[in-house]
C-alpha positions as CSV (number, residue, x, y, z in Angstrom):
1,M,23.2,-13.8,-19.9
2,F,23.0,-10.9,-17.4
3,K,22.3,-8.4,-20.2
4,G,19.3,-10.4,-21.5
5,G,18.0,-10.8,-18.0
6,M,18.3,-7.1,-17.3
7,A,16.6,-6.2,-20.6
8,G,13.7,-8.5,-19.8
9,M,13.4,-7.1,-16.3
10,M,13.3,-3.5,-17.7
11,K,10.7,-4.6,-20.2
12,K,8.5,-6.0,-17.4
13,A,9.0,-2.9,-15.3
14,Q,7.8,-0.8,-18.3
15,E,4.8,-3.0,-18.8
16,M,4.0,-2.7,-15.1
17,Q,4.3,1.1,-15.2
18,D,1.9,1.1,-18.2
19,N,-0.6,-1.1,-16.4
20,M,-0.4,1.1,-13.3
21,Q,-1.0,4.3,-15.3
22,K,-4.0,2.6,-17.0
23,A,-5.4,1.5,-13.6
24,Q,-4.9,4.9,-12.2
25,E,-6.9,6.5,-15.1
26,E,-9.6,3.9,-14.6
27,I,-9.8,4.7,-10.9
28,K,-9.9,8.4,-11.5
29,N,-12.9,7.9,-13.9
30,M,-14.9,5.6,-11.7
31,T,-17.7,6.5,-9.4
32,A,-19.3,4.8,-6.3
33,T,-22.5,5.4,-4.5
34,G,-22.6,5.0,-0.8
35,K,-25.9,4.3,0.9
36,A,-27.3,4.5,4.4
37,A,-30.6,3.6,5.9
38,G,-31.5,1.3,3.1
39,G,-30.9,4.0,0.5
40,A,-32.6,6.8,2.3
41,V,-29.3,8.7,1.9
42,E,-27.1,8.1,-1.1
43,I,-23.9,9.9,-1.9
44,T,-21.9,9.4,-5.1
45,I,-18.2,10.1,-5.3
46,T,-15.5,9.8,-8.0
47,G,-12.3,7.8,-7.8
48,E,-10.6,11.1,-6.8
49,H,-13.0,11.3,-3.8
50,N,-15.0,14.2,-5.0
51,A,-18.7,14.1,-4.2
52,T,-20.8,14.5,-7.3
53,D,-24.4,13.7,-6.1
54,I,-26.4,13.4,-2.9
55,K,-29.9,12.2,-2.5
56,I,-31.8,12.4,0.8
57,D,-35.3,10.9,1.3
58,D,-37.8,13.1,3.0
59,S,-38.4,10.5,5.6
60,V,-35.0,11.2,7.3
61,M,-35.2,15.0,7.2
62,S,-36.9,15.5,10.6
63,D,-34.0,14.3,12.8
64,K,-30.9,16.4,12.2
65,E,-28.5,14.2,14.3
66,M,-29.6,11.0,12.6
67,L,-29.3,12.7,9.2
68,E,-25.8,13.8,9.9
69,D,-24.9,10.2,11.0
70,L,-26.5,8.8,7.8
71,I,-24.6,11.2,5.6
72,L,-21.3,10.1,7.3
73,T,-22.2,6.5,6.8
74,A,-23.0,7.0,3.2
75,V,-19.8,8.9,2.5
76,N,-17.7,6.2,4.3
77,D,-19.5,3.5,2.3
78,A,-18.7,5.2,-1.0
79,V,-15.0,5.8,0.0
80,K,-14.7,2.2,1.1
81,Q,-16.0,1.0,-2.3
82,I,-13.5,3.3,-4.2
83,S,-10.7,2.1,-1.9
84,N,-11.5,-1.6,-2.3
85,T,-11.8,-1.3,-6.1
86,S,-8.6,0.8,-6.3
87,S,-6.7,-1.9,-4.3
88,V,-7.9,-4.7,-6.7
89,K,-7.0,-2.7,-9.8
90,M,-3.6,-1.7,-8.6
91,K,-2.9,-5.3,-7.4
92,D,-3.8,-6.5,-10.8
93,A,-1.7,-3.9,-12.5
94,T,1.4,-4.8,-10.5
95,G,0.9,-8.5,-10.6
96,G,0.5,-8.5,-6.8
97,M,3.9,-6.7,-6.2
98,K,3.7,-4.1,-3.5
99,I,5.0,-0.9,-5.0
100,P,5.5,2.1,-2.6
101,G,3.3,5.1,-3.4
102,G,4.8,7.6,-5.8
103,M,7.4,5.2,-7.1
104,N,7.9,5.5,-10.8
105,L,8.9,2.6,-12.9
106,P,11.3,1.8,-14.5
107,F,13.7,2.6,-11.7
């Protein structure tokens, strides 16, 4: 009885690892666009947090401090989107189990 239970547990662990790897690949390939000032500043980043595009409307170019704040807001918005989506994907992949970062399954 224990043997069958252990085999089942190992199979589930392998499935979870496969799901986590798939989710990590999806996260790596996704993008998010953060916006500030109603879209006057837009910054696109990848799931690996690399910026790939920035758009700045001419209307916000005259005030340097405001532009700096808007860029920060847009970057933080994009990072938050990536983070939220990553959390959902990993939660789905692990069935809600909290797995410490860097932990490889099966044990």
